[in-house]
C-alpha positions in Angstrom: 44.5 41.7 54.6 45.4 39.7 51.7 42.6 37.2 50.9 43.2 34.5 48.2 40.4 34.1 45.9 40.7 30.4 45.7 40.4 30.3 49.5 37.1 32.2 49.3 35.9 29.6 46.8 37.0 26.7 49.2 35.0 28.3 52.0 31.8 28.7 49.7 32.1 25.1 48.6 32.5 23.8 52.0 29.5 25.9 53.2 27.5 24.6 50.5 28.5 20.9 50.8 28.9 20.5 54.5 32.0 18.4 54.4 35.4 19.0 53.3 35.5 15.6 51.4 32.5 16.5 49.2 33.7 20.1 48.7 37.2 18.8 47.7 35.6 16.3 45.1 33.3 19.0 43.6 36.4 21.4 43.0 38.6 18.5 41.9 41.2 19.2 44.7 42.7 17.0 47.4 41.1 17.2 51.0 44.6 18.5 52.6 44.8 21.4 50.0 41.4 22.4 50.8 41.8 22.3 54.3 44.9 24.1 54.0 43.0 26.9 52.2 40.4 27.1 55.0 43.0 27.6 57.6 44.9 30.4 55.5 41.4 32.0 55.4 40.7 31.8 59.0 44.0 33.1 59.9 43.7 36.1 57.7 40.1 36.8 58.8 40.9 36.3 62.6 38.0 34.1 63.6 36.9 30.6 62.9 34.4 29.8 60.0 33.2 26.3 60.9 32.4 24.3 63.9 33.4 20.9 63.3 31.4 17.8 64.3 30.7 14.1 63.7 27.9 15.1 61.0 30.1 17.6 59.1 30.9 21.2 59.2 28.4 24.1 60.1 28.9 27.7 59.7 29.5 29.7 62.9 27.0 32.7 63.2 29.6 35.2 62.1 30.7 33.2 59.2 27.1 32.7 57.9 26.9 36.3 57.4 30.2 36.6 56.0 29.1 33.6 53.4 26.1 35.6 52.4 28.0 38.8 51.6 30.9 36.8 50.0 28.7 34.7 47.9 27.2 38.0 46.4 30.4 39.6 45.8 31.7 36.4 44.1 28.8 36.3 41.9 29.4 40.1 41.0 33.1 39.3 40.2 32.1 36.6 38.0 29.7 38.6 36.1 32.5 41.4 35.8 34.9 38.8 34.4 32.2 37.4 31.9 31.3 41.1 30.8 35.1 41.9 30.3 35.3 38.5 28.2 32.3 39.8 26.0 33.9 43.1 25.4 37.2 41.6 24.5 35.4 39.1 22.2 33.6 41.9 20.6 36.7 44.0 20.0 38.5 41.0 18.5 36.4 40.9 15.5 33.4 39.4 13.9 32.4 35.8 13.5 31.7 35.2 9.7 29.1 32.6 9.2 27.3 31.1 6.3 24.1 29.2 6.2 21.8 27.4 3.6 18.3 28.8 3.6 16.9 25.5 4.5 18.8 25.6 8.0 18.7 29.2 8.7 15.6 29.1 10.8 15.9 25.6 12.4 19.7 25.7 13.3 21.3 28.9 12.7 18.7 31.2 14.6 18.8 29.3 17.8 22.5 29.2 17.8 22.8 32.7 17.3 20.3 33.7 20.1 22.1 31.3 22.7 25.4 33.0 21.6 24.0 36.6 22.0 23.0 35.2 25.8 26.4 33.9 26.6 28.4 36.7 24.6 26.3 39.8 24.3 29.1 41.7 22.7 29.8 39.0 20.0 29.3 40.1 16.4 28.2 37.9 13.5 28.1 38.6 9.9 25.8 36.1 8.1 26.0 34.9 4.4 22.9 33.0 3.3 23.5 31.1 0.1 23.5 27.7 -1.5 25.9 24.9 -0.7 28.4 25.5 -3.6 28.8 29.3 -2.7 29.2 28.5 1.1 31.9 25.9 0.4 33.7 28.3 -2.0 33.6 31.0 0.5 34.9 28.8 3.3 37.8 27.6 1.1 38.7 31.1 0.3 38.7 32.1 3.9 35.7 34.5 3.6 33.7 32.4 6.2 34.7 31.1 9.6 32.1 28.3 9.6 29.1 27.3 7.6 25.7 25.4 8.2 24.8 23.5 5.0 24.4 20.1 3.7 27.7 18.0 3.7 28.8 17.1 0.2 29.2 13.5 -0.6 32.9 14.1 -1.2 34.3 16.7 1.5 37.4 18.8 0.2 40.5 17.8 2.2 41.0 21.4 3.4 37.6 21.4 5.2 36.3 19.6 8.3 32.5 18.6 9.0 30.4 18.0 12.0 27.1 16.4 11.5 24.4 18.2 13.3 21.4 16.6 12.2 19.9 14.0 9.5 17.9 15.7 6.8 16.3 13.0 4.3 15.5 14.0 0.9 11.8 12.9 0.1 9.6 12.9 -3.0 6.2 14.5 -2.7 3.3 13.8 -5.0 -0.2 15.0 -5.2 -3.1 13.2 -3.7 -4.2 10.5 -6.1 -1.0 10.4 -8.1 -0.6 7.2 -10.2 2.6 6.5 -8.4 0.7 5.9 -5.2 -1.2 2.9 -6.7 2.0 1.0 -7.1 2.5 -1.8 -4.6 6.5 -1.8 -5.1 7.7 1.3 -6.2 11.4 1.2 -8.0 13.4 3.9 -8.9 13.1 3.2 -12.5 9.2 4.0 -12.1 10.0 7.5 -11.4 12.0 8.3 -14.9 8.7 9.0 -16.7 7.2 11.2 -14.2 7.3 15.0 -14.3 9.5 16.4 -11.7 10.0 19.8 -10.1 13.7 20.2 -9.1 15.9 23.0 -7.9 18.7 24.2 -10.3 22.0 22.2 -11.1 23.8 24.3 -8.6 21.7 22.9 -5.5 23.2 19.7 -3.8 19.9 18.1 -3.6 19.4 18.4 -7.3 22.8 16.7 -7.8 22.0 14.2 -5.2 18.9 13.0 -7.2 20.8 12.8 -10.4 23.6 10.9 -8.8 21.1 8.3 -7.5 19.5 7.8 -11.0 22.9 7.6 -12.6 24.0 4.9 -9.9 20.9 2.9 -11.4 21.8 3.5 -14.9 19.0 5.8 -15.5 19.0 9.2 -17.5 19.1 12.5 -15.6 16.0 14.8 -15.3 15.7 17.3 -18.0 12.0 18.1 -17.6 11.0 21.4 -16.0 13.2 22.5 -13.1 12.8 25.2 -10.7 
C-alpha cells in the first residue's frame, strides 16, 4: 500500500469541515483535485471513507477510527519535521544579534523567548552596546541584526524596520521653575542644568541637533 501524504491531508480536511468545498478552500485547492485525492485514498485503503448526503459528508464508522489514528500520526510527523528543522538550524550557525540597553528587556527578551519556543535548537550570540558600536558592527558584518534607535541618517548599506515609537522626554524635579512657565520654549531650557549621556549616545546627539536647529548652543554643563 502506497498512501500519499497529501491525500491523507485531504481526508483530514474534509473530515474537519464536512464538505469538499470548504475543505478545498481551506487548503487552497480546487474541488476536483481534492475529490480525486479522496478517491485515490479510498482505492488504496479498500473501503469508503465518507457517506455523502445533502447536508455534507459524514465519516463511516471505520473511517472515524482511521481519522483518529491518522490525525495523531500526522501530528507526530509534523513534530518530527519541526524537530529536524530545529536541529538543522542549530547546526547551521548562530544568530548574531545586537541590542541597545534601552531595548533589551522590552523587545529583545520577548523575541528570544518566542524564538526558543519555535526553534529550541537555535543559538543566539548577544552584543549589548550603544548605537554607534552596534551600527559599526552591523556594517562590518559582525552582527546579523540589531535592535537600537534608528539614526536620523541611515547608511545606504543598512535597512531599518521600525518596531516602536520611543519619544525623548525631559524630566524635571517637582517644583522646578520651568514648570511655572505657561508657554515653555526651547530657548528657555538653555540656562537649565542638564544631566545628559555622553556624546557617543544617540539621544545626546539628538538633543544637541534640536538645539542647533534652533540656533542655540550645545550643552556643556555636567554630563553623565
